[in-house]
Each structure stands twice: as structure tokens, then as C-alpha cells.
PDB file of N, CA, C and O in Angstrom:
ATOM      1  N   MET A   1     151.852 130.173 109.026  1.00  0.00           N
ATOM      2  CA  MET A   1     151.332 129.025 108.305  1.00  0.00           C
ATOM      3  C   MET A   1     149.952 128.684 108.881  1.00  0.00           C
ATOM      4  O   MET A   1     149.759 128.681 110.097  1.00  0.00           O
ATOM      5  N   THR A   2     149.023 128.403 108.009  1.00  0.00           N
ATOM      6  CA  THR A   2     147.696 127.993 108.446  1.00  0.00           C
ATOM      7  C   THR A   2     147.601 126.469 108.400  1.00  0.00           C
ATOM      8  O   THR A   2     148.394 125.802 107.735  1.00  0.00           O
ATOM      9  N   ILE A   3     146.632 125.942 109.106  1.00  0.00           N
ATOM     10  CA  ILE A   3     146.404 124.497 109.070  1.00  0.00           C
ATOM     11  C   ILE A   3     145.776 124.158 107.726  1.00  0.00           C
ATOM     12  O   ILE A   3     144.775 124.761 107.339  1.00  0.00           O
ATOM     13  N   PRO A   4     146.354 123.204 107.015  1.00  0.00           N
ATOM     14  CA  PRO A   4     145.835 122.889 105.679  1.00  0.00           C
ATOM     15  C   PRO A   4     144.511 122.130 105.744  1.00  0.00           C
ATOM     16  O   PRO A   4     144.191 121.488 106.745  1.00  0.00           O
ATOM     17  N   MET A   5     143.759 122.218 104.667  1.00  0.00           N
ATOM     18  CA  MET A   5     142.573 121.389 104.512  1.00  0.00           C
ATOM     19  C   MET A   5     143.052 119.969 104.244  1.00  0.00           C
ATOM     20  O   MET A   5     143.764 119.725 103.270  1.00  0.00           O
ATOM     21  N   VAL A   6     142.666 119.036 105.103  1.00  0.00           N
ATOM     22  CA  VAL A   6     143.079 117.649 104.937  1.00  0.00           C
ATOM     23  C   VAL A   6     142.174 117.002 103.890  1.00  0.00           C
ATOM     24  O   VAL A   6     140.950 117.003 104.023  1.00  0.00           O
ATOM     25  N   SER A   7     142.790 116.456 102.861  1.00  0.00           N
ATOM     26  CA  SER A   7     142.020 115.823 101.787  1.00  0.00           C
ATOM     27  C   SER A   7     141.432 114.496 102.259  1.00  0.00           C
ATOM     28  O   SER A   7     141.906 113.905 103.229  1.00  0.00           O
ATOM     29  N   MET A   8     140.402 114.041 101.568  1.00  0.00           N
ATOM     30  CA  MET A   8     139.791 112.758 101.897  1.00  0.00           C
ATOM     31  C   MET A   8     140.799 111.627 101.724  1.00  0.00           C
ATOM     32  O   MET A   8     140.833 110.698 102.531  1.00  0.00           O
ATOM     33  N   ASP A   9     141.626 111.699 100.669  1.00  0.00           N
ATOM     34  CA  ASP A   9     142.639 110.664 100.455  1.00  0.00           C
ATOM     35  C   ASP A   9     143.631 110.603 101.614  1.00  0.00           C
ATOM     36  O   ASP A   9     144.002 109.522 102.071  1.00  0.00           O
ATOM     37  N   CYS A  10     144.051 111.770 102.080  1.00  0.00           N
ATOM     38  CA  CYS A  10     144.998 111.834 103.192  1.00  0.00           C
ATOM     39  C   CYS A  10     144.348 111.296 104.468  1.00  0.00           C
ATOM     40  O   CYS A  10     144.950 110.495 105.183  1.00  0.00           O
ATOM     41  N   ALA A  11     143.127 111.733 104.750  1.00  0.00           N
ATOM     42  CA  ALA A  11     142.424 111.279 105.948  1.00  0.00           C
ATOM     43  C   ALA A  11     142.238 109.765 105.927  1.00  0.00           C
ATOM     44  O   ALA A  11     142.441 109.094 106.938  1.00  0.00           O
ATOM     45  N   THR A  12     141.855 109.241 104.787  1.00  0.00           N
ATOM     46  CA  THR A  12     141.644 107.798 104.652  1.00  0.00           C
ATOM     47  C   THR A  12     142.942 107.031 104.852  1.00  0.00           C
ATOM     48  O   THR A  12     142.962 106.010 105.540  1.00  0.00           O
ATOM     49  N   ALA A  13     144.028 107.519 104.253  1.00  0.00           N
ATOM     50  CA  ALA A  13     145.317 106.839 104.386  1.00  0.00           C
ATOM     51  C   ALA A  13     145.800 106.830 105.837  1.00  0.00           C
ATOM     52  O   ALA A  13     146.269 105.807 106.335  1.00  0.00           O
ATOM     53  N   VAL A  14     145.683 107.969 106.504  1.00  0.00           N
ATOM     54  CA  VAL A  14     146.127 108.051 107.900  1.00  0.00           C
ATOM     55  C   VAL A  14     145.257 107.159 108.780  1.00  0.00           C
ATOM     56  O   VAL A  14     145.766 106.461 109.657  1.00  0.00           O
ATOM     57  N   MET A  15     143.959 107.181 108.549  1.00  0.00           N
ATOM     58  CA  MET A  15     143.041 106.362 109.346  1.00  0.00           C
ATOM     59  C   MET A  15     143.353 104.879 109.151  1.00  0.00           C
ATOM     60  O   MET A  15     143.414 104.123 110.120  1.00  0.00           O
ATOM     61  N   ASP A  16     143.551 104.465 107.898  1.00  0.00           N
ATOM     62  CA  ASP A  16     143.872 103.064 107.620  1.00  0.00           C
ATOM     63  C   ASP A  16     145.147 102.632 108.337  1.00  0.00           C
ATOM     64  O   ASP A  16     145.195 101.573 108.963  1.00  0.00           O
ATOM     65  N   LYS A  17     146.169 103.461 108.237  1.00  0.00           N
ATOM     66  CA  LYS A  17     147.449 103.130 108.862  1.00  0.00           C
ATOM     67  C   LYS A  17     147.331 103.109 110.388  1.00  0.00           C
ATOM     68  O   LYS A  17     147.876 102.219 111.042  1.00  0.00           O
ATOM     69  N   SER A  18     146.634 104.070 110.944  1.00  0.00           N
ATOM     70  CA  SER A  18     146.497 104.175 112.403  1.00  0.00           C
ATOM     71  C   SER A  18     145.719 103.005 112.993  1.00  0.00           C
ATOM     72  O   SER A  18     146.031 102.545 114.091  1.00  0.00           O
ATOM     73  N   MET A  19     144.722 102.527 112.281  1.00  0.00           N
ATOM     74  CA  MET A  19     143.862 101.465 112.812  1.00  0.00           C
ATOM     75  C   MET A  19     144.494 100.078 112.707  1.00  0.00           C
ATOM     76  O   MET A  19     143.915  99.096 113.171  1.00  0.00           O
ATOM     77  N   ARG A  20     145.674  99.992 112.102  1.00  0.00           N
ATOM     78  CA  ARG A  20     146.390  98.709 112.022  1.00  0.00           C
ATOM     79  C   ARG A  20     147.164  98.407 113.300  1.00  0.00           C
ATOM     80  O   ARG A  20     147.635  97.289 113.509  1.00  0.00           O
ATOM     81  N   VAL A  21     147.284  99.425 114.150  1.00  0.00           N
ATOM     82  CA  VAL A  21     148.053  99.304 115.380  1.00  0.00           C
ATOM     83  C   VAL A  21     147.079  99.246 116.559  1.00  0.00           C
ATOM     84  O   VAL A  21     146.038  99.904 116.538  1.00  0.00           O
ATOM     85  N   ASP A  22     147.413  98.465 117.581  1.00  0.00           N
ATOM     86  CA  ASP A  22     146.619  98.424 118.802  1.00  0.00           C
ATOM     87  C   ASP A  22     146.449  99.843 119.349  1.00  0.00           C
ATOM     88  O   ASP A  22     147.402 100.623 119.368  1.00  0.00           O
ATOM     89  N   MET A  23     145.241 100.175 119.793  1.00  0.00           N
ATOM     90  CA  MET A  23     144.942 101.534 120.243  1.00  0.00           C
ATOM     91  C   MET A  23     145.885 102.002 121.355  1.00  0.00           C
ATOM     92  O   MET A  23     146.362 103.137 121.322  1.00  0.00           O
ATOM     93  N   ALA A  24     146.154 101.144 122.330  1.00  0.00           N
ATOM     94  CA  ALA A  24     147.045 101.525 123.423  1.00  0.00           C
ATOM     95  C   ALA A  24     148.453 101.801 122.904  1.00  0.00           C
ATOM     96  O   ALA A  24     149.106 102.749 123.338  1.00  0.00           O
ATOM     97  N   GLN A  25     148.915 100.971 121.976  1.00  0.00           N
ATOM     98  CA  GLN A  25     150.239 101.173 121.380  1.00  0.00           C
ATOM     99  C   GLN A  25     150.266 102.485 120.587  1.00  0.00           C
ATOM    100  O   GLN A  25     151.223 103.254 120.683  1.00  0.00           O
ATOM    101  N   PHE A  26     149.209 102.735 119.804  1.00  0.00           N
ATOM    102  CA  PHE A  26     149.140 103.957 119.012  1.00  0.00           C
ATOM    103  C   PHE A  26     149.136 105.184 119.919  1.00  0.00           C
ATOM    104  O   PHE A  26     149.843 106.155 119.650  1.00  0.00           O
ATOM    105  N   GLY A  27     148.345 105.146 120.991  1.00  0.00           N
ATOM    106  CA  GLY A  27     148.307 106.267 121.931  1.00  0.00           C
ATOM    107  C   GLY A  27     149.672 106.534 122.544  1.00  0.00           C
ATOM    108  O   GLY A  27     150.079 107.685 122.698  1.00  0.00           O
ATOM    109  N   THR A  28     150.375 105.463 122.892  1.00  0.00           N
ATOM    110  CA  THR A  28     151.724 105.603 123.461  1.00  0.00           C
ATOM    111  C   THR A  28     152.691 106.177 122.435  1.00  0.00           C
ATOM    112  O   THR A  28     153.495 107.052 122.756  1.00  0.00           O
ATOM    113  N   GLU A  29     152.615 105.685 121.200  1.00  0.00           N
ATOM    114  CA  GLU A  29     153.484 106.213 120.138  1.00  0.00           C
ATOM    115  C   GLU A  29     153.211 107.693 119.904  1.00  0.00           C
ATOM    116  O   GLU A  29     154.138 108.469 119.668  1.00  0.00           O
ATOM    117  N   MET A  30     151.947 108.083 119.969  1.00  0.00           N
ATOM    118  CA  MET A  30     151.599 109.491 119.767  1.00  0.00           C
ATOM    119  C   MET A  30     152.165 110.355 120.883  1.00  0.00           C
ATOM    120  O   MET A  30     152.653 111.457 120.629  1.00  0.00           O
ATOM    121  N   LEU A  31     152.105 109.868 122.109  1.00  0.00           N
ATOM    122  CA  LEU A  31     152.690 110.615 123.219  1.00  0.00           C
ATOM    123  C   LEU A  31     154.177 110.840 122.984  1.00  0.00           C
ATOM    124  O   LEU A  31     154.677 111.950 123.165  1.00  0.00           O
ATOM    125  N   GLU A  32     154.886 109.785 122.582  1.00  0.00           N
ATOM    126  CA  GLU A  32     156.324 109.896 122.330  1.00  0.00           C
ATOM    127  C   GLU A  32     156.611 110.872 121.194  1.00  0.00           C
ATOM    128  O   GLU A  32     157.535 111.681 121.280  1.00  0.00           O
ATOM    129  N   GLU A  33     155.813 110.793 120.125  1.00  0.00           N
ATOM    130  CA  GLU A  33     156.011 111.691 118.986  1.00  0.00           C
ATOM    131  C   GLU A  33     155.738 113.140 119.371  1.00  0.00           C
ATOM    132  O   GLU A  33     156.477 114.043 118.979  1.00  0.00           O
ATOM    133  N   MET A  34     154.684 113.355 120.133  1.00  0.00           N
ATOM    134  CA  MET A  34     154.335 114.725 120.503  1.00  0.00           C
ATOM    135  C   MET A  34     155.295 115.312 121.532  1.00  0.00           C
ATOM    136  O   MET A  34     155.480 116.528 121.578  1.00  0.00           O
ATOM    137  N   ILE A  35     155.912 114.461 122.362  1.00  0.00           N
ATOM    138  CA  ILE A  35     156.927 114.945 123.296  1.00  0.00           C
ATOM    139  C   ILE A  35     158.050 115.624 122.517  1.00  0.00           C
ATOM    140  O   ILE A  35     158.561 116.667 122.926  1.00  0.00           O
ATOM    141  N   GLU A  36     158.427 115.022 121.393  1.00  0.00           N
ATOM    142  CA  GLU A  36     159.499 115.590 120.574  1.00  0.00           C
ATOM    143  C   GLU A  36     159.020 116.732 119.691  1.00  0.00           C
ATOM    144  O   GLU A  36     159.660 117.782 119.625  1.00  0.00           O
ATOM    145  N   ASP A  37     157.882 116.529 119.004  1.00  0.00           N
ATOM    146  CA  ASP A  37     157.417 117.489 117.999  1.00  0.00           C
ATOM    147  C   ASP A  37     156.656 118.680 118.575  1.00  0.00           C
ATOM    148  O   ASP A  37     156.787 119.800 118.081  1.00  0.00           O
ATOM    149  N   GLN A  38     155.866 118.442 119.609  1.00  0.00           N
ATOM    150  CA  GLN A  38     154.963 119.474 120.118  1.00  0.00           C
ATOM    151  C   GLN A  38     154.861 119.423 121.649  1.00  0.00           C
ATOM    152  O   GLN A  38     153.786 119.140 122.176  1.00  0.00           O
ATOM    153  N   PRO A  39     155.944 119.687 122.362  1.00  0.00           N
ATOM    154  CA  PRO A  39     155.890 119.550 123.823  1.00  0.00           C
ATOM    155  C   PRO A  39     154.893 120.509 124.487  1.00  0.00           C
ATOM    156  O   PRO A  39     154.265 120.141 125.480  1.00  0.00           O
ATOM    157  N   HIS A  40     154.737 121.713 123.966  1.00  0.00           N
ATOM    158  CA  HIS A  40     153.809 122.670 124.574  1.00  0.00           C
ATOM    159  C   HIS A  40     152.358 122.255 124.332  1.00  0.00           C
ATOM    160  O   HIS A  40     151.515 122.371 125.221  1.00  0.00           O
ATOM    161  N   LEU A  41     152.078 121.778 123.136  1.00  0.00           N
ATOM    162  CA  LEU A  41     150.745 121.283 122.810  1.00  0.00           C
ATOM    163  C   LEU A  41     150.428 120.054 123.669  1.00  0.00           C
ATOM    164  O   LEU A  41     149.309 119.911 124.161  1.00  0.00           O
ATOM    165  N   LEU A  42     151.401 119.180 123.846  1.00  0.00           N
ATOM    166  CA  LEU A  42     151.193 117.995 124.669  1.00  0.00           C
ATOM    167  C   LEU A  42     150.924 118.380 126.121  1.00  0.00           C
ATOM    168  O   LEU A  42     150.104 117.749 126.789  1.00  0.00           O
ATOM    169  N   LYS A  43     151.601 119.400 126.606  1.00  0.00           N
ATOM    170  CA  LYS A  43     151.360 119.863 127.977  1.00  0.00           C
ATOM    171  C   LYS A  43     149.913 120.324 128.127  1.00  0.00           C
ATOM    172  O   LYS A  43     149.265 120.018 129.128  1.00  0.00           O
ATOM    173  N   MET A  44     149.408 121.049 127.148  1.00  0.00           N
ATOM    174  CA  MET A  44     148.029 121.502 127.169  1.00  0.00           C
ATOM    175  C   MET A  44     147.080 120.299 127.127  1.00  0.00           C
ATOM    176  O   MET A  44     146.122 120.231 127.898  1.00  0.00           O
ATOM    177  N   LEU A  45     147.352 119.353 126.224  1.00  0.00           N
ATOM    178  CA  LEU A  45     146.518 118.157 126.122  1.00  0.00           C
ATOM    179  C   LEU A  45     146.518 117.361 127.422  1.00  0.00           C
ATOM    180  O   LEU A  45     145.473 116.877 127.856  1.00  0.00           O
ATOM    181  N   SER A  46     147.675 117.225 128.036  1.00  0.00           N
ATOM    182  CA  SER A  46     147.773 116.488 129.299  1.00  0.00           C
ATOM    183  C   SER A  46     146.922 117.148 130.375  1.00  0.00           C
ATOM    184  O   SER A  46     146.238 116.463 131.135  1.00  0.00           O
ATOM    185  N   PHE A  47     146.963 118.470 130.442  1.00  0.00           N
ATOM    186  CA  PHE A  47     146.138 119.201 131.395  1.00  0.00           C
ATOM    187  C   PHE A  47     144.659 118.921 131.139  1.00  0.00           C
ATOM    188  O   PHE A  47     143.905 118.628 132.067  1.00  0.00           O
ATOM    189  N   LEU A  48     144.251 119.013 129.870  1.00  0.00           N
ATOM    190  CA  LEU A  48     142.845 118.784 129.530  1.00  0.00           C
ATOM    191  C   LEU A  48     142.423 117.346 129.796  1.00  0.00           C
ATOM    192  O   LEU A  48     141.328 117.102 130.305  1.00  0.00           O
ATOM    193  N   LEU A  49     143.287 116.393 129.455  1.00  0.00           N
ATOM    194  CA  LEU A  49     142.978 114.989 129.718  1.00  0.00           C
ATOM    195  C   LEU A  49     142.789 114.748 131.214  1.00  0.00           C
ATOM    196  O   LEU A  49     141.878 114.030 131.626  1.00  0.00           O
ATOM    197  N   THR A  50     143.647 115.347 132.012  1.00  0.00           N
ATOM    198  CA  THR A  50     143.578 115.166 133.453  1.00  0.00           C
ATOM    199  C   THR A  50     142.336 115.822 134.047  1.00  0.00           C
ATOM    200  O   THR A  50     141.656 115.227 134.884  1.00  0.00           O
ATOM    201  N   HIS A  51     142.045 117.033 133.621  1.00  0.00           N
ATOM    202  CA  HIS A  51     140.983 117.807 134.260  1.00  0.00           C
ATOM    203  C   HIS A  51     139.611 117.692 133.611  1.00  0.00           C
ATOM    204  O   HIS A  51     138.611 118.081 134.214  1.00  0.00           O
ATOM    205  N   ILE A  52     139.547 117.171 132.411  1.00  0.00           N
ATOM    206  CA  ILE A  52     138.241 117.023 131.768  1.00  0.00           C
ATOM    207  C   ILE A  52     137.899 115.551 131.556  1.00  0.00           C
ATOM    208  O   ILE A  52     136.816 115.109 131.939  1.00  0.00           O
ATOM    209  N   ILE A  53     138.792 114.803 130.961  1.00  0.00           N
ATOM    210  CA  ILE A  53     138.513 113.409 130.606  1.00  0.00           C
ATOM    211  C   ILE A  53     138.583 112.493 131.834  1.00  0.00           C
ATOM    212  O   ILE A  53     137.703 111.656 132.035  1.00  0.00           O
ATOM    213  N   ALA A  54     139.620 112.650 132.646  1.00  0.00           N
ATOM    214  CA  ALA A  54     139.867 111.707 133.740  1.00  0.00           C
ATOM    215  C   ALA A  54     139.272 112.142 135.078  1.00  0.00           C
ATOM    216  O   ALA A  54     139.194 111.331 136.001  1.00  0.00           O
ATOM    217  N   ASP A  55     138.865 113.361 135.201  1.00  0.00           N
ATOM    218  CA  ASP A  55     138.410 113.915 136.482  1.00  0.00           C
ATOM    219  C   ASP A  55     137.265 113.108 137.093  1.00  0.00           C
ATOM    220  O   ASP A  55     136.235 112.891 136.456  1.00  0.00           O
ATOM    221  N   GLY A  56     137.456 112.676 138.313  1.00  0.00           N
ATOM    222  CA  GLY A  56     136.426 111.976 139.058  1.00  0.00           C
ATOM    223  C   GLY A  56     136.264 110.501 138.731  1.00  0.00           C
ATOM    224  O   GLY A  56     135.389 109.838 139.289  1.00  0.00           O
ATOM    225  N   LYS A  57     137.085 109.983 137.845  1.00  0.00           N
ATOM    226  CA  LYS A  57     136.987 108.575 137.454  1.00  0.00           C
ATOM    227  C   LYS A  57     138.021 107.757 138.218  1.00  0.00           C
ATOM    228  O   LYS A  57     139.045 108.277 138.660  1.00  0.00           O
ATOM    229  N   ASP A  58     137.733 106.466 138.365  1.00  0.00           N
ATOM    230  CA  ASP A  58     138.734 105.605 138.975  1.00  0.00           C
ATOM    231  C   ASP A  58     139.940 105.529 138.036  1.00  0.00           C
ATOM    232  O   ASP A  58     139.832 105.820 136.845  1.00  0.00           O
ATOM    233  N   GLU A  59     141.075 105.139 138.585  1.00  0.00           N
ATOM    234  CA  GLU A  59     142.341 105.184 137.841  1.00  0.00           C
ATOM    235  C   GLU A  59     142.309 104.385 136.541  1.00  0.00           C
ATOM    236  O   GLU A  59     142.808 104.853 135.518  1.00  0.00           O
ATOM    237  N   GLU A  60     141.733 103.193 136.568  1.00  0.00           N
ATOM    238  CA  GLU A  60     141.706 102.341 135.371  1.00  0.00           C
ATOM    239  C   GLU A  60     140.830 102.966 134.276  1.00  0.00           C
ATOM    240  O   GLU A  60     141.236 103.019 133.115  1.00  0.00           O
ATOM    241  N   THR A  61     139.660 103.426 134.633  1.00  0.00           N
ATOM    242  CA  THR A  61     138.761 104.056 133.657  1.00  0.00           C
ATOM    243  C   THR A  61     139.386 105.328 133.106  1.00  0.00           C
ATOM    244  O   THR A  61     139.327 105.584 131.903  1.00  0.00           O
ATOM    245  N   ALA A  62     139.981 106.122 133.981  1.00  0.00           N
ATOM    246  CA  ALA A  62     140.631 107.361 133.551  1.00  0.00           C
ATOM    247  C   ALA A  62     141.753 107.082 132.564  1.00  0.00           C
ATOM    248  O   ALA A  62     141.899 107.797 131.572  1.00  0.00           O
ATOM    249  N   ALA A  63     142.547 106.048 132.824  1.00  0.00           N
ATOM    250  CA  ALA A  63     143.656 105.694 131.935  1.00  0.00           C
ATOM    251  C   ALA A  63     143.138 105.252 130.565  1.00  0.00           C
ATOM    252  O   ALA A  63     143.672 105.661 129.534  1.00  0.00           O
ATOM    253  N   ILE A  64     142.103 104.421 130.558  1.00  0.00           N
ATOM    254  CA  ILE A  64     141.518 103.961 129.292  1.00  0.00           C
ATOM    255  C   ILE A  64     140.955 105.139 128.506  1.00  0.00           C
ATOM    256  O   ILE A  64     141.196 105.258 127.305  1.00  0.00           O
ATOM    257  N   ASP A  65     140.209 106.005 129.177  1.00  0.00           N
ATOM    258  CA  ASP A  65     139.633 107.174 128.504  1.00  0.00           C
ATOM    259  C   ASP A  65     140.706 108.111 127.967  1.00  0.00           C
ATOM    260  O   ASP A  65     140.557 108.678 126.885  1.00  0.00           O
ATOM    261  N   ALA A  66     141.788 108.275 128.725  1.00  0.00           N
ATOM    262  CA  ALA A  66     142.881 109.148 128.283  1.00  0.00           C
ATOM    263  C   ALA A  66     143.570 108.578 127.046  1.00  0.00           C
ATOM    264  O   ALA A  66     143.889 109.319 126.116  1.00  0.00           O
ATOM    265  N   VAL A  67     143.802 107.265 127.031  1.00  0.00           N
ATOM    266  CA  VAL A  67     144.446 106.632 125.873  1.00  0.00           C
ATOM    267  C   VAL A  67     143.544 106.743 124.645  1.00  0.00           C
ATOM    268  O   VAL A  67     144.025 107.038 123.551  1.00  0.00           O
ATOM    269  N   GLN A  68     142.252 106.512 124.813  1.00  0.00           N
ATOM    270  CA  GLN A  68     141.319 106.621 123.690  1.00  0.00           C
ATOM    271  C   GLN A  68     141.300 108.046 123.147  1.00  0.00           C
ATOM    272  O   GLN A  68     141.317 108.256 121.934  1.00  0.00           O
ATOM    273  N   THR A  69     141.267 109.008 124.037  1.00  0.00           N
ATOM    274  CA  THR A  69     141.266 110.411 123.607  1.00  0.00           C
ATOM    275  C   THR A  69     142.566 110.750 122.898  1.00  0.00           C
ATOM    276  O   THR A  69     142.553 111.445 121.882  1.00  0.00           O
ATOM    277  N   MET A  70     143.687 110.270 123.417  1.00  0.00           N
ATOM    278  CA  MET A  70     144.981 110.532 122.795  1.00  0.00           C
ATOM    279  C   MET A  70     145.062 109.885 121.424  1.00  0.00           C
ATOM    280  O   MET A  70     145.705 110.426 120.524  1.00  0.00           O
ATOM    281  N   ALA A  71     144.423 108.739 121.251  1.00  0.00           N
ATOM    282  CA  ALA A  71     144.406 108.087 119.942  1.00  0.00           C
ATOM    283  C   ALA A  71     143.658 108.952 118.930  1.00  0.00           C
ATOM    284  O   ALA A  71     144.098 109.095 117.789  1.00  0.00           O
ATOM    285  N   VAL A  72     142.535 109.528 119.343  1.00  0.00           N
ATOM    286  CA  VAL A  72     141.772 110.413 118.449  1.00  0.00           C
ATOM    287  C   VAL A  72     142.597 111.644 118.102  1.00  0.00           C
ATOM    288  O   VAL A  72     142.691 112.025 116.935  1.00  0.00           O
ATOM    289  N   VAL A  73     143.191 112.264 119.112  1.00  0.00           N
ATOM    290  CA  VAL A  73     144.040 113.435 118.879  1.00  0.00           C
ATOM    291  C   VAL A  73     145.200 113.056 117.961  1.00  0.00           C
ATOM    292  O   VAL A  73     145.575 113.827 117.078  1.00  0.00           O
ATOM    293  N   GLY A  74     145.760 111.879 118.170  1.00  0.00           N
ATOM    294  CA  GLY A  74     146.890 111.416 117.363  1.00  0.00           C
ATOM    295  C   GLY A  74     146.549 111.265 115.895  1.00  0.00           C
ATOM    296  O   GLY A  74     147.346 111.630 115.031  1.00  0.00           O
ATOM    297  N   VAL A  75     145.368 110.729 115.602  1.00  0.00           N
ATOM    298  CA  VAL A  75     144.958 110.574 114.205  1.00  0.00           C
ATOM    299  C   VAL A  75     144.828 111.947 113.550  1.00  0.00           C
ATOM    300  O   VAL A  75     145.259 112.139 112.413  1.00  0.00           O
ATOM    301  N   VAL A  76     144.238 112.892 114.259  1.00  0.00           N
ATOM    302  CA  VAL A  76     144.105 114.251 113.720  1.00  0.00           C
ATOM    303  C   VAL A  76     145.483 114.876 113.503  1.00  0.00           C
ATOM    304  O   VAL A  76     145.742 115.471 112.457  1.00  0.00           O
ATOM    305  N   PHE A  77     146.361 114.740 114.491  1.00  0.00           N
ATOM    306  CA  PHE A  77     147.717 115.282 114.418  1.00  0.00           C
ATOM    307  C   PHE A  77     148.471 114.693 113.221  1.00  0.00           C
ATOM    308  O   PHE A  77     149.112 115.422 112.465  1.00  0.00           O
ATOM    309  N   LYS A  78     148.388 113.372 113.057  1.00  0.00           N
ATOM    310  CA  LYS A  78     149.076 112.712 111.945  1.00  0.00           C
ATOM    311  C   LYS A  78     148.490 113.117 110.589  1.00  0.00           C
ATOM    312  O   LYS A  78     149.227 113.264 109.615  1.00  0.00           O
ATOM    313  N   ALA A  79     147.175 113.295 110.523  1.00  0.00           N
ATOM    314  CA  ALA A  79     146.547 113.697 109.265  1.00  0.00           C
ATOM    315  C   ALA A  79     147.004 115.097 108.858  1.00  0.00           C
ATOM    316  O   ALA A  79     147.286 115.339 107.684  1.00  0.00           O
ATOM    317  N   ILE A  80     147.078 116.007 109.806  1.00  0.00           N
ATOM    318  CA  ILE A  80     147.544 117.364 109.496  1.00  0.00           C
ATOM    319  C   ILE A  80     149.005 117.327 109.047  1.00  0.00           C
ATOM    320  O   ILE A  80     149.369 117.970 108.062  1.00  0.00           O
ATOM    321  N   LYS A  81     149.846 116.572 109.770  1.00  0.00           N
ATOM    322  CA  LYS A  81     151.256 116.458 109.381  1.00  0.00           C
ATOM    323  C   LYS A  81     151.404 115.849 107.987  1.00  0.00           C
ATOM    324  O   LYS A  81     152.205 116.320 107.180  1.00  0.00           O
ATOM    325  N   ALA A  82     150.628 114.799 107.712  1.00  0.00           N
ATOM    326  CA  ALA A  82     150.708 114.141 106.404  1.00  0.00           C
ATOM    327  C   ALA A  82     150.266 115.087 105.290  1.00  0.00           C
ATOM    328  O   ALA A  82     150.859 115.092 104.211  1.00  0.00           O
ATOM    329  N   GLN A  83     149.229 115.889 105.542  1.00  0.00           N
ATOM    330  CA  GLN A  83     148.761 116.820 104.522  1.00  0.00           C
ATOM    331  C   GLN A  83     149.794 117.914 104.271  1.00  0.00           C
ATOM    332  O   GLN A  83     150.006 118.313 103.126  1.00  0.00           O
ATOM    333  N   ILE A  84     150.429 118.395 105.318  1.00  0.00           N
ATOM    334  CA  ILE A  84     151.494 119.403 105.153  1.00  0.00           C
ATOM    335  C   ILE A  84     152.616 118.826 104.302  1.00  0.00           C
ATOM    336  O   ILE A  84     153.107 119.485 103.385  1.00  0.00           O
ATOM    337  N   GLU A  85     153.022 117.596 104.604  1.00  0.00           N
ATOM    338  CA  GLU A  85     154.088 116.950 103.832  1.00  0.00           C
ATOM    339  C   GLU A  85     153.672 116.757 102.374  1.00  0.00           C
ATOM    340  O   GLU A  85     154.473 116.962 101.462  1.00  0.00           O
ATOM    341  N   SER A  86     152.431 116.366 102.163  1.00  0.00           N
ATOM    342  CA  SER A  86     151.922 116.181 100.797  1.00  0.00           C
ATOM    343  C   SER A  86     151.927 117.501 100.032  1.00  0.00           C
ATOM    344  O   SER A  86     152.338 117.562  98.874  1.00  0.00           O
ATOM    345  N   ASN A  87     151.461 118.553 100.701  1.00  0.00           N
ATOM    346  CA  ASN A  87     151.440 119.876 100.057  1.00  0.00           C
ATOM    347  C   ASN A  87     152.858 120.344  99.719  1.00  0.00           C
ATOM    348  O   ASN A  87     153.086 120.912  98.651  1.00  0.00           O
ATOM    349  N   GLU A  88     153.811 120.107 100.628  1.00  0.00           N
ATOM    350  CA  GLU A  88     155.196 120.494 100.371  1.00  0.00           C
ATOM    351  C   GLU A  88     155.781 119.728  99.194  1.00  0.00           C
ATOM    352  O   GLU A  88     156.528 120.287  98.391  1.00  0.00           O
ATOM    353  N   MET A  89     155.439 118.437  99.092  1.00  0.00           N
ATOM    354  CA  MET A  89     155.929 117.645  97.964  1.00  0.00           C
ATOM    355  C   MET A  89     155.333 118.145  96.655  1.00  0.00           C
ATOM    356  O   MET A  89     156.031 118.203  95.643  1.00  0.00           O
ATOM    357  N   GLU A  90     154.052 118.506  96.660  1.00  0.00           N
ATOM    358  CA  GLU A  90     153.411 119.027  95.454  1.00  0.00           C
ATOM    359  C   GLU A  90     154.038 120.349  95.038  1.00  0.00           C
ATOM    360  O   GLU A  90     154.231 120.594  93.847  1.00  0.00           O
ATOM    361  N   GLU A  91     154.361 121.210  96.013  1.00  0.00           N
ATOM    362  CA  GLU A  91     154.995 122.486  95.707  1.00  0.00           C
ATOM    363  C   GLU A  91     156.383 122.275  95.142  1.00  0.00           C
ATOM    364  O   GLU A  91     156.822 123.025  94.271  1.00  0.00           O
ATOM    365  N   GLY A  92     157.083 121.249  95.635  1.00  0.00           N
ATOM    366  CA  GLY A  92     158.412 120.938  95.132  1.00  0.00           C
ATOM    367  C   GLY A  92     158.403 120.443  93.703  1.00  0.00           C
ATOM    368  O   GLY A  92     159.378 120.634  92.976  1.00  0.00           O
ATOM    369  N   VAL A  93     157.317 119.810  93.287  1.00  0.00           N
ATOM    370  CA  VAL A  93     157.181 119.282  91.944  1.00  0.00           C
ATOM    371  C   VAL A  93     156.812 120.380  90.971  1.00  0.00           C
ATOM    372  O   VAL A  93     157.217 120.349  89.809  1.00  0.00           O
ATOM    373  N   SER A  94     156.040 121.353  91.441  1.00  0.00           N
ATOM    374  CA  SER A  94     155.562 122.428  90.554  1.00  0.00           C
ATOM    375  C   SER A  94     156.653 123.317  90.042  1.00  0.00           C
ATOM    376  O   SER A  94     156.384 124.255  89.290  1.00  0.00           O
TER     377      SER A  94
END
């Protein structure tokens, strides 16, 4: 399976929904979702967050930067999942 092209409608809907939640809460929810859905991908992301985003920063700054980065990754992850679901529903209708 290839990664689908995310439509503008899908991207807009996911962005609107994601921005209604506090960023820290959204980042935490994404971590929980990815633990279940994509544990290997999350392990890779955690490594990158630790060694690229947080490296050399004080603990508070590193934590804030990691949550912000996870929020961005989460929006992308949710948009791809939503587009896959949309495509599957369209195929089911056809």
C-alpha cells in the first residue's frame, strides 16, 4: 500500500479538529494512539525527538519542543489515516 495523496478537504478537516484541542493534550493523545497503532514508528520518532529536537536543551525546553514536534507529526499521521479511511469508504460505495 502506498501513502495516499491527502486531499485539501481532508487536510482542512483534520487541522480544524486537531486545533480545537490544547497542544499538550493533543501531543499526549497522539503518543497514546501511536503506541497502539504504530509502536515501531513511535520508537523511531522518540529516538529522533531525543537526539535531534531535545539534544543539548534544558529539560523544560526539550519537553516543550518534543510536544510541539509530536503535535505536528500527529496532524500528519491523522491526515493520512483519515484519507485512507475516506478512500476505503469511496471504494466501498463504488
